[in-house]
Residue, then its C-alpha position, 0 to 999 in steps of 0.5 A: x512567468x515569475x511575476x511578469x509576462x517575460x518568458x511566457x510560452x504559448x502551449x496551445x489549446x484543448x477542447x474537452x468533451x465533458x465537464x470537469x474532465x481531467x486534462x494532463x499537460x506534459x512539458x518535454x515528454x515527462x512521462x517518457x523520461x527514463x528513470x535516472x534522468x534529471x528529475x527537474x527540467x526548467x525552460x524559460x520559467x516553465x518547469x515541471x517536477x517528476x512524480x518521483x520527487x516527494x512533496x513534504x507530508x502535512x506538518x505536525x505534530x498530530x495524532x495519527x490513527x495507524x493501520x497496518x496492511x500486510x500480505x501478498x499480491x492482493x494486499x500489495x494491490x494490482x488495480x491500475x491507476x490508469x483506470x481511475x477515471x470517471x466515477x473513480x477519478x476521486x481516487x486518482x490523486x493525493x489524499x493530503x491528510x493521510x500518510x503511508x509507509x511502504x515496504x516491499x522486499x522485491x522493490x530494488x529500484x535505486x530511487x528510494x525517495x518514496x520508499x520506506x518513508x512516511x509520505x502522502x498517500x496516493x496510488x502507486x505504492x505497489x510493485x507488480x511482477x516485472x515492474x522495475x521502475x521507481x515509485x509511484x508505480x502504475x498499480x495501487x492497493x486497497x489503501x486508497x479506498x480504505x483511506x477515504x473511508x477511514x478519514x470519515x472517522x479519524x482525522x489523520x489515518x496512516x498506513x504501514x504497508x508491508x507486502x509482496x506478491x507471490x509469498x507464502x505463510x507455510x514455508x519455514x524460513x521463508x516469506x511470512x513464516x511466523x517464528x520468533x524473530x531470533x529463530x532461523x525459521x522466521x520468514x523474511x517478510x514476517x521479520x520485515x513486518x515487525x521491524x518496519x512497523x517499529x521503525x515507522x512508529x519511531x519515526x512518527x515519534x521523532x517528528x513529535x506525532x503521537x499515534x494509536x495503532x488500531x489494527x492490521x489488515x491481512x490479505x494472503x493465502x493464494x500461495x497456501x491453498x495447498x495447505x488448507x489443513x495447516x492454514x488454521x494453525x499457521x494463521x493463529x500462530x501469525x496473529x499471536x506472533x505479531x501481537x507478541x513481537x509488536x507488544x500489542x496483545x489486543x491488536x485487531x486482526x482483519x482477514x480479507x477473504x480470497x476471491x470466490x474463485x478459490x476453494x471454498x474449503x480454504x476460504x472457510x478456514x480463513x473465516x474459522x480463524x477470524x471467528x476463533x481468534x480474539x479481536x479478529x474479523x473476517x471480510x467477505x470478498x462477495x461481489x468483488x471482481x478479478x482480472x483472471x480469477x485471482x487478483x482483484x481489479x480496479 
């Protein structure tokens, strides 16, 4: 009402069925507004903002504790934001003290307001097959859970996320293939991981922030299960290459296990890589559930 009751419009009432129930109110059909339409509609002092308009992240300068996140679909995330209700409702909103910088080379939407920029963490930095809308998308990745946990130990966590579903490590010249950056064999996503990380860290410095890069969460392998015999060498080369090309020789590498429905022999290789690579870890997927035997669910 802009400071008075002038222009107030009665919107109606709703009766909730439980305490602290989330009630969402839409003006002028916000959720059905096509991408590309006006992102702000105002009527007699009642206004809404589309979720595609970014609220500025917390102001600095601050010291950021940075974690990299890379891999294919389970790193990108296939959990459904619409299912973050009830006991999971605490994960549905923004995490104001946590930043994310997201890259996914399959994202081609013209709205770049939340893409490849430091923005506030919330669900929706994910691009499932067939989704061509703007960010925030209907799916999310492990960063919303990791953010909650890491914020118990670090005051200002930040994620640099470079992910794309259906991508492989073992094809020269494709996806994550770990070759020197000037080699014709280097994979486009491997190169993006290095360059996006360098760019994102430089942007933190531009704002006056300082940072410590603590490690890289890697979840990938579903596209390489036919390469079990090669995967140990591929992963070892990847770890060595990332450390070399980022100039971080002791960067911690944390390997997430594929779903237990995948071949035990392949998952054994993931464990062997972590065991034999200095400063590396292996995280079991035991007890996690999937939609269809591959993708971890909400």
